[in-house]
C-alpha positions, 0 to 999 in steps of 0.5 A, spaced: 499 499 499 502 507 499 501 512 504 504 519 505 509 519 510 512 526 512 509 529 506 512 523 501 509 518 498 512 511 500 510 503 499 509 499 505 507 492 507 506 494 514 499 493 517 499 498 523 502 505 525 507 502 530 510 496 525 511 502 520 515 506 525 519 500 528 521 499 521 524 506 520 527 506 527 522 511 530 521 510 537 514 512 539 515 513 546 520 520 544 515 522 538 508 526 537 505 522 531 499 525 527 495 520 523 489 521 519 488 528 522 489 525 529 495 527 534 498 522 538 502 524 544 509 520 545 508 513 549 501 512 546 499 505 544 500 505 536 499 498 535 491 498 534 492 503 529 491 500 522 494 503 516 490 504 510 492 505 503 492 513 502 493 515 509 497 521 512 502 519 517 507 525 520 512 524 526 515 530 530 521 528 534 522 532 541 528 535 542 531 539 548 537 543 548 540 549 551 
């Protein structure tokens, strides 16, 4: 299936948002995830969010510094 990830069309065989992010080395505990218009806080359980063809997924990683 094709989804839009960070504004780019990508092919994936992942079934869930958690599986997709894991394959890309993204730790959901340290990221804000926006999927299909919904925003999920860091640490949210994304394993029940099924990916669907044409969906949009964006990840925002938190950083700290001084």
